[in-house]
C-alpha positions, 0 to 999 in steps of 0.5 A: 600087119599082113600086106595085100600089096606084095605079090602072091597075097597070103597063105595060112600056116596053121593059124598063122597068116603069112605073105607068100612073098617072104624073106630068107635070112641065110645070106645075112651071115658071112661067106659060106654062111659062116661068121658075121656079115661084112656090113652089120648095119646093112644086114639090119637095114635089109631086115627092117626093109623087109618088114617095111615092105609088108613081108610077114614071113622070115626064114632062118636057122640058128645054124646060119653063122652059126647063131649070126642071123638069129641074133641079127633078126632079134637086134633089128626087129625085136620086139617083133611087130604083130603079125610077123612070123619067123620060121626056123630050122633044126637038124644040122650044125656047121663045122669048121670046113663049112659042112652041115653035119646032121644033128638030129639026135634028141639031145641036139634037137632040144638044144637047138630049139632052146638056142633058137628061142634064146637067140631070137628072144622068143618064148615060143617058136612059130614054125620049126622045120626038121632038116633032113637029107644032106648037101646032096639033097633028100636021103632015104631013112626014117625021120620018126625019132627026130620028128617025135622029139620036135612033136614033144617040144610042141606039146610042151608049148615051145613050138606052135607048128612043125614042118620038114626040109630036104625031105622025101615023099616017104619021110613026109608021109612018115612025119605026118602020121606022127603030128601035123605039118604046115610046110615042106621046104625042098629045092625046086625051081623052073629047071628042077621040078622033081617035086611037081606031084608032091606040090600038088598033093600038099596043096590039096592038103593045105600044106605050104611048099617053100622052095629053096634055091629058087633062082639057081641051077640053070644050064646055059640052054635053060637060061637062054629059054628063060631069058627069051621069055624075060626079054619079051616081057621087058623083065629080068630072068630072076623076076620071071623065075620068081613069078613063075613059082608064085603062079605054079601053085597057091601053096608055094611060098617064096623066101629069096635071100639077099644082103642088099636092100636094093635087091630085096626091093627088086625081088619083091617087085619082080615077083609081081610080074604076070605071066601070060598063058603063052609065057607059061607054055614057053616055060613049060617047054624049058628042059627040066630035071624031074 
């Protein structure tokens, strides 16, 4: 089922081949990622269109909703097509105020893995990312106990591959000493390039880097610079931002989210934009946060 027509080609997560252009299911839940979608059938249509386009990498978490996106994925796509891989996250819950309180104690992690299995209708999860940090980003502290819990569940056959999300370089090194990881999911985009060195290190070790918030956080000055390049190419700024990520490094996997079939198609087409050396040079000069 792996498509060669999507921008960026493919990447291998352990023994799983996925399209570098994937889909993030977070926006399928209700406002603030709480509750059901306003358009239930529309959410199912987006997931089915992702598969029709050839996307083989869907990112989710049972905390979205909570439980909403995983149930939608199961309703829309189960039994899953051969070659489709779902990556999920554990390590945080939702509260009534819309917060993301940590849930990284062993009992919470075991429960979260079993909840993901049940709601997705799976016997084994392809990839489970351990969510670290908080709403402000990665935070210092040991990830060992939590990651060892996931590594044990992997040895039990409930998880194929492991990753981390919202993690510091030190935490990534710490968990890699416990068990191999296949991906890191951190915030990164044209304007926020604090993980530049980490991306290159991970690429050298065959580990994917999955940026979340790929299209946000641009200041007016940065947006102007991005729009200037986009206008020269006859494209939209979002297309340029996604294409830049795919050209930044071969280990970068995209998971832009949307609740619209039209936007999903636009994202997939726009990410295929080819940036010239002059375009890349102009974007390199964009004022960035490192």
